[in-house]
N, C-alpha and C positions, 0 to 999 in steps of 0.2 A: 637750287638742288643741287644736293651733292650725287656724288658719282655713285654710279649703281652697277654692280658687276655679278657676272652668273658665278652659282657655287663651282669650288674648285673638281677640277676631272675626277678627282677620287670620289666624288658624290653624284656625278651627273652617270644615272643609268645606261646603258648600252644601245637601246632602244625605244618608241615609244610605239603605241598606238592604239587606236581607236575603242573605248570600250563601244557595244550593240547601241547604248541608248544616247551614248555619245557623236556615236556616228549619225542617226537619226538626229540629233540637235544641230548638226553643222548642215545637214541638207538642208532645214529648215530655214539656217539664215542665209544658204547661198541662194534660195528661192527668192529671197527678198531683195539681190540686186540682177539689172539686166545686166544679157552675156559681154565678157570683155572687162567688166567690173567688180571681179570677184572680190578684189585685193579688199574692198569695202569689209569685208567679211572678219579683217583681221583682227579686231580688237575683240567681238565674241569668240571666235575662236581659241584666243587667249585665255578666255574667262574660263571656256570650255574645259580647255586643258586641264587650268588650275581647280576647276570643281571636281575633275575625274582624278587626280593626282594629286593635289594639297598645294603642288607649286608648280613650276613654269621651268622646264627643263632646256639643254641646249640640242637633244633630239628632238623633243617635241618641236621647238623651233625650228628646227630644220622641217619637220616631217609639213607644217603649217606651208611654209615656205614653196615647197615642192606644188604643195596642193593647189595653192592658191596663184604662185607663177610669179612670186615675188624672190628678190635675192634674201639670203638668209640676214645680211645687214641691215636691212630693212625692214625685216621681222622684229630683228634684236633692238632697233631703235624706239619700235613702239616700247618692246617689253621693258624696255629701261628705263623710258619716260615716266610710264603711269607708276606708281608705289601701289597700286592697288594689286599688282602683281607681284607676286614671291620668286623670287629668284634662287633660292635656297628651299631645303625641307623646311615645315615649321612644326609644331604641335598638333598636334591632334585640335586642341583648342588655343588658337592663334587671339592673342589679347591685343587689340590695336587701341593706345590710350590717345587720346586729344593733346596736346601740350600746349597750343596757341593760347591768345591773351587771354581771352572771355575763361578758357579753362583753366589756365595756369592760374588766374585771379579767385577762382572758387576750389583751388585744390586739389588741380592734378597732379602738383609736386609729390603728395603724399599717395596717389595712388601710384605714380613711379616709385616710390622709394619701394612699397610693397612689390612690384614686380623686381625690382633687384634684390629684396631681401628673397623672395619666393623662388623665384625663375631664375634671374642672374643676368647678365648682359641681353643688351639687344641682339634679339634673333636666336637667342643663343636657346636650345631644345633640352628641357630635362631629359635625364636619362631613362623615365619610362617613357618619354616620347608624347607624352601629353599636353605640357605647357609650353609657350614661347609665346613675346611680345615686342613691341615696338612702340616708338612713339610717332607719333600722329602729327601733322597738320592739321587744319581745320575741318572737323566733321559736317560741319554746317548744323549742330543743333547745338547753338551757341546760349538762349532762352535757359535752358537745360543742365549746363555745366557745372560738374566735369564729366565728360562724357568717354564711356569704352565700348568700342564696336567687337563684339564677338559674332561669329557665325553669320556675318553680312546683319546683323541687327543691333541694336543700340541701348546700351544701359545707362540711365542719366540719373543726376542727381545724385552721384556718388559719394563717398565720404570711404576712408580707410578699414572701417569696420563694412562696409555693406562690401566694399570689393574683396576684402577677404572672406567674406560668407558666400559671393557668388563662385571666386577660386574652389573653396571647403567643395560645394556641391558639383563643380567640374570635377577633382578628383573624383570625387564620390559618387559618379557618375549620375548624379541626378539632374533632374530639368531644371532650366534657368529658364525663366522668365525674362523677356528684355521688355523695358520700360522704366518709369520712374523709380527708385529707390525711395521716394517719401510721398508715392502716390499720385505727384502732381498730373490733372487732366491736362492732354495736350504741353503748350508753355501756356497754360493759364499761371497767374501770380499762385505763389506756395500758399497752400490753404483753401484753395480754388478759384472759382470765376469771381470777380468782384463786380461787372458792368453785364447786361443782356442778360438777367436771371430771370427775367415774368417768362412765365410757361406759355404766357398769349401771344408771344414775338413769333412762337413755332407751330406751337399747335391748331394753327388755322380759326380760331375765335375770331379773331380783329380782320376776318376778309369782310369784303363786301362784294355784293352783286353790283355788277359791270356792264354797263350796254357798250357796246363797241359799234362806232359808226361805220356806214357803209356796208355793213352783212348782206349778202344777197338773199332775196327774200327765199322762205321754204317752198320746196316744190309741190 
């Protein structure tokens, strides 16, 4: 894993405060752990920070450490280990492009070219603050490669044309629906399922009454 560092000081905010909504969710997560085990909530707390702010800042790490009774360095270790946490500001729409072997074999290199041409280098945020991107390790949807995660949802079976269309829609403020760009059903083959297509397998018409032995007699 490559070294991950916090954003430079000039980017860091002066302080961090939970919103009312995030505070309520913090209490929910704290309630899941017994007294003395509050440190177990560090990952949910980091995730709530990112959902609130868009990224995880040093003041937020310090606030989490104080609340959970953890040294700052321990919170930093968790935040820098998991690539799901953004350690610097990202765009309103952060595109996570899978570059692992299945996606690479299915054309993720073309998607990365689109990102470089339209956005810039890794983690660069466009001047309007709308777009940023990064290359990810396996997103776990290999059957529908190549895959891009946007706002926690997967966009699958992409090519340069369909990916450009998604970016255009994001910039135009249009709704972008997740799922397969070619209309694939789940992880079925392209063109639709090829097995278990008989409706009778699912509609109950093949069911037969059975008698369960040793049932107690009715009163």
